[in-house]
N, C-alpha and C positions, 0 to 999 in steps of 0.2 A: 260706641261708634255708630253713626248713622249711615247706613249703606243704601244707596238708591239702586234698585234692581229694575227700574222701568226700562222700556225699550229705548235704545239710544236715539238721540236727536241727530238726524243726518245733516248737520250743518257744521260750519266752523265759525263760531260766533265771536263777538268782541271779548266775551268772558274767556273763551278758549284761548284767544290771543294773549290775554293777560296771564293766564295760567302758564303758557309756554314762556312768556317773558320772565315770569317769576322763576321758573326752572332754569332758564338761561342765566339769570343773574346769580342764582345759587351756584351754578357751574362756574361762572366767572369768579366768584368768591373762592371756590375750591382751587381753581387754577392759580390765582394770585396769592393765596394764602399757603397752599400746599406744594406748589411746583417751583417756588423760588426761595429756598431756605436762606440764601445769602441776604435776602431783603427783609427777613423776618426777625423781629426783636427776640434775641435768645437763640436764634438758629433753628435748625430742623425740629419739628414737633414730634412728640411721642405718639404711639399708636397701640391699639389693642389687638387688631386682627390683620392677618396677611391674606393675600389673594394672588395666586399664580406666582408664588415666591417673591412677592414684593408687598410692602405695607399697603393696606387697603386705601389709605388716604392718598398715597402716591398714584395708585391706579386712577382714582377719581380726579386727582390734581392734574395729571397728564391729559386726561380726556376732557378736562374743563374747557379747553380751547374751542371745543365744539359749540360753545355758547355764541361765538361770533357768527358761525354759519346760521344758527337759529335766528339771531337778530336780523341778519341780512335777508333771510328767507321771509320772515314775518314782515320786514320792511317792504319788500317788493309786493308781497301778497296784500298787505294792508293798504298801501298806496293805490293799487289797482282797484280794490274793492271800494275804497272811499270815494273814488271818482269814476265809478263804473258807468254811470249815466249822466255825467257832467264833465265839464272841462277841468283839466288839471291846472290848479293855480300854483305855479312853481314859486312865485314870489311869496305867497302866503306860507307855503310849506317851508321855504328857507327861513323866513322870518320867525316862524314858530320854533324851528330847530334852534336858531340862535338865541331866542328868548329863553328857552329851557336851559341852554348852555350857560348863558350869562347870569342867570339867576343863581347858579351854583358858583360860577367863577367869581362874581362880585361879592360873595359872602366869604368863600374859603381862601381865596388868594390873599386878600388883605389880612385875614386871620393868620395865614401861614407866615407872612413877613413880620407881623406885629408880635406874635407869640412864639414862633418856632424858627426864628432866624438864627438862634444860637442855642443848640441843643447837643447833648452828648452823642458820641458815636455808639449807637445801640445795636448795630448789625454789621455784617461784613461789607455790605454795599455802602461804602462811605458817601457816595454821591447822593444816595437817598436821604441820608441824615443831614447833609449840608446843602440840600437843594435850594433852600430859601435864604442862604447866607448873604447873597449879594443881589440887590435889586438892579436890573438893567431895563431901561425903558424900551429898548428895541425888542427884548424878549417878551416883555409885558404886552406890547402891541401885537406881536405875532401870536402869542398865546390867546389874547383876547379875540383875535380873528379866527382862532381855531386851527391855524396852520403850523403851530409848534406844540410839541408835547413836553417841553422842558419843565413845566410846572407839575406835570402828572403824566406818567408813561402811558396810562390807559386811554388818554384823551386822543391818541392818534386815530382812533375809530371814528371820531366825530366828523372830521373833515372828509374822510373817505366815504362816509355815509351821505354827506352833503353832495359829493360828486355823483354818487349813485342816484340820488334823487334828481339831479340835473339831467342825467342820462335817461330818466324814465320816459319822457315824451317820445323820444326816438324809438326806444325798445317797444313801447306800446304800439306805436304806429306800424312797426314792422310785424309784430306778433298778431295784430288784429286781422291780417290778411290770410293767415294760415291756420290749419288745424293744430291740435295739440301735438300730434305725431311729428309734424314738421317743426313746430316750435321747440319740441324736445331735442330734436336733432340740432337746431340752432343753438340751444343752450349748451349742449355737449361740445359743439365746435367752439363757442365763445369761451367756455370754461377751459378748454385745452389751450386756446390762444392766450388767455389771461394768465394761466398757470405755467405754461411751458414754452410759449413762443415770445410774447412781448418782453418778459424779463431778460431774455437773452439776445433779443434783436439788437439792442444797443451795444452788445459786446462784439458784434461783427464789424469789420473794418468799414464796409460800405454804409453802415447805419450808425457809426460811432457817435455822431452828433446828437442822436436821440437821447443819450444818457444825460445830456445837459439841457434838454428841452423840458421846461416845467409843464407845458400843456400835455406832452406825452406822459410824463411821470404821473400827473394827476388822474388822467382818464384811463391809462392803460397799465399802470403799475400799482393798482390798489391793493395794498397789503404791506405788512412789515417785511415780508420775505417772499421770494418768488414762488415758493411752494405753498404759501398760505394766502391765496387770492380768493376772496369770498364773494366776488362779484357774480359768479355763476349761480350762487344761491339766491341772490337778489333777482336775477333773470328768471330762475326757476319759480320763485314766488309769483312773479308776474304771469308767467305762462300757465301756472296751475290755477290762479285766480280767474283768468280770462275764461276758461272752460269749466270752472267749478270742479276741478279734478280731485281736490281734497274731499269734497262731499261724495263724489262718485266712488273714490277709493275707500272711504269709510263705509259706504253702503255695501260695496263688494266684499269687504272684509267681514262685515257682520253676517251677510248671507252665506258666507263660507265658514262660519263658526270661528272666526279669527279675532273677534272682539270680545274677550273675556279676561278677567284678571290674570290668569295663569299665562295666557299667550301674550298679554300686554307686558308683563314682567320679563318674559323671554325675549320679546322684541327690544325692549329698552336695554336689557343686559347685552344682547347681541350687538346692538348699535355701538354701545360704549366699548365693548370688547374689540370690535372691528376698528374703532377709532384709536384704541390704545396700541393694538398689536399688528394691524394689517394696513389700514388706510390712515397713516399719520398725517398726510397732507390733507388738503380740503377738497380735492377734486371730486371725490365720491360723495361729498356731503349733499350734492344736489339730489341724490336719491335717499340718503340716510335721514336728512332733516324732515321731509314730509312724513315718512313712516314713523319716525320718532314722535312727531307732534301728535299724530293720531293716537298712538298707543298711550302716551302720557295723558292726553285729555280724557280718553275713555276711562282710564283707571282712576284719575283724580275726580272726575265727575260722579263716580260711584260713592265717594266718601265726602259727605257734605262739609264737615268741619275743615278738612284739608283743602277742599275746593275754595272755601271762604278765605282761608289764610292766604292761599296763593293768589287769589284775585286781588286782595289788598296789597300784597307784595308787588304784583304785576303793575298796579296803578302807579307805584313809586319806582318802577324799575329804571327809568331814565335818570332820576336824581340819585338813586342808589349806585348806579354805574359810575356816575360822575364823582361821587363822594367817597366811595369805599376805600380807595387807595390811600387817602389821607390817614385813615384809621389803621390800616394794616401795614403801611410802609413808611409814611412820612412824618406823622405827628407822634413824637416819642411817648407822651403819657398814654395816649390811646393805643398805640402799638403795643405798649407794655400790658395794658388792660386786656387787650384781645388775646394775648398769648400767656396770660398770667398762670393758667393751669398747666401749660406746657404740653397739653394734649390736643390732637387735631380737631376732633369733633366739638368739644366745648369752645375752642377758639373760633370755629366757623359760626356756631350759634351766637356767640358774643358779637362777632363782626356783623352778622345779619341784624341783630337787635340794635346795636349802636347806629348802624347806617340807616336803618328804617326810621329811628327816632330823629336823626339828623335831617332826613328827607322831609318828614312831616313838619319839623321845625322850620326848615327853609321855606316850604310852601306857606306856612303860617306867617312868617316874617314878611314875605312879599305880598300876601293878602292884606296884611295890616298897612303896608306901605301904599297899596292901591287904594284902600279906604281913606287913608290920610290924604292922598292926592286928590280924591274926589271931594273931600270936605274943603280942602284949600281952594279948589277950582270953584266950588259953589260960593 
């Protein structure tokens, strides 16, 4: 094991972002593979270790939802940093998001209907097994535009992230006039509004029409459920990027002897424990996500081979997110391969490997198409 004991670099680099994306995608795999036994081929997986009187894999499975807060936090942070000294090109951003989405969609959805439209019922969730039995053009168009998740449950995240990106210019314009202290207060207020006010506003008689308003739903009800609104983490990412708070926080932790492997492990464990048993909703994630990112990056950057693996996974995180549910939920032969050992950890490793290979293959396929297109044009 190669351990780097050099003084920490007080930055939050692109490689650090890739590392957190890799950790987030692994958490997402844990969540989808370990928290939904009804959707898994063969049912609930076996385990070796228990923690707090529950299987260890269930602990991590239930905390895996934290991945969404990490993705939104990194999204806000990354967008601000990428256009810190230039104009924000919203059209380019949306175009690139859709191109990434369509590259997976146009490969896997045709495969789904051609090869997996008639497969056995392999889990208790019958809907997952029969998802591609009947092709409907309306559903296809809605899914192609990213506004329907009928082809893949995890794709709900895509359009909500698009809406978050659309809101970025307004949030940046507001935040740039204030210090981080004021912006933090704004983030807290906005988080409370998105998590605890907007979802219930339409239930009041005076505002009942809001429940049927698509614009209100898109911009103010971002999330699958009222208590899981991740927009606050997106805003927090913007606020922290504006004043380089992650860098400042990292430096303060180092000078107070809080950046070392033991403390890092304690921080990571504490965050996951709080997510599992204390803060099951996402409202506190505006504070948990940044400290988690710093602790994870510090410990990973000390071990070169783990750092290298996670950076490679992070580069493929978008594809892997879009692809993985086909292998763990929807495509019977692959769902069976993933869970063939019947144990939680080997199933997770298998899912990571299959999804990574599929992601690399998808990129290779479109690169070849692009080269062929260039040859034809010439």
